[in-house]
C-alpha positions as CSV (number, residue, x, y, z in Angstrom):
1,M,7.8,-20.5,-26.7
2,K,10.6,-18.7,-25.6
3,K,9.1,-15.1,-26.4
4,N,5.8,-16.0,-24.4
5,I,8.0,-17.0,-21.2
6,K,9.9,-13.7,-21.9
7,I,6.8,-11.7,-22.1
8,F,5.2,-13.4,-18.9
9,F,8.5,-12.8,-16.9
10,S,8.6,-9.1,-18.0
11,L,5.2,-8.6,-17.1
12,Y,5.8,-9.6,-13.4
13,T,9.1,-7.7,-13.0
14,E,7.5,-4.6,-14.5
15,G,4.8,-5.0,-12.4
16,F,6.8,-5.5,-9.1
17,R,9.0,-2.7,-10.1
18,N,6.0,0.0,-10.2
19,L,4.5,-1.1,-6.7
20,S,4.2,1.6,-4.3
21,T,6.2,1.3,-1.0
22,L,3.1,-0.3,1.2
23,G,2.8,-3.1,-1.6
24,K,6.4,-4.0,-1.7
25,K,6.3,-4.2,2.1
26,L,2.9,-6.0,2.0
27,W,4.8,-8.7,-0.2
28,I,7.6,-8.8,2.0
29,L,5.4,-9.6,4.8
30,I,3.6,-12.2,2.6
31,F,6.7,-14.1,1.8
32,I,7.7,-14.1,5.7
33,K,4.8,-15.5,6.5
34,L,4.7,-18.1,4.0
35,F,8.4,-18.9,4.8
36,I,7.4,-19.2,8.3
37,M,4.6,-21.7,7.4
38,F,6.4,-23.9,5.4
39,V,9.9,-23.5,6.8
40,I,9.8,-23.5,10.5
41,L,6.4,-24.9,11.4
42,K,7.3,-28.1,9.1
43,I,10.8,-28.6,11.3
44,F,9.0,-28.5,14.5
45,F,5.4,-30.0,13.9
46,F,5.9,-32.4,11.3
47,P,9.0,-34.8,12.1
48,N,10.0,-37.3,9.7
49,F,8.0,-40.1,11.2
50,L,8.5,-42.8,8.6
51,G,12.4,-41.8,8.3
52,S,12.5,-42.8,12.0
53,K,10.4,-45.7,12.2
54,F,11.8,-47.7,9.1
55,D,14.9,-48.2,7.1
56,T,13.9,-49.2,3.6
57,S,11.2,-47.8,1.3
58,E,9.5,-50.9,1.3
59,E,8.9,-51.1,4.8
60,K,7.5,-47.6,4.6
61,S,5.4,-48.3,1.7
62,N,3.6,-51.2,3.6
63,Y,3.1,-49.3,6.7
64,I,1.2,-46.5,4.6
65,L,-0.7,-49.7,2.9
66,N,-1.6,-51.1,5.8
67,I,-2.9,-47.9,7.7
68,L,-4.9,-46.6,4.5
69,T,-6.7,-50.4,4.2
70,K,-7.5,-50.2,7.6
71,Q,-9.0,-46.8,7.7
72,S,-11.0,-47.9,4.3
73,E,-12.3,-50.9,6.0
74,K,-13.5,-48.4,9.1
75,N,-15.5,-46.3,6.6
76,D,-17.0,-49.3,5.0
């Protein structure tokens, strides 16, 4: 099992090590875009709605349950 994991990681490290400069720049660009999409946009466009409206996890779960059951009743 450990040997397989070691082989798996060595495959990727050797592959990245042998990339051309263009390939390395493209991977850096991909990681920057992913960082912007998942970190920066989450902070500004997806606020913690449940955390600001409810104090306990029970209140949060009841709210979600009510929302989901109302939507399912509309679809029926």
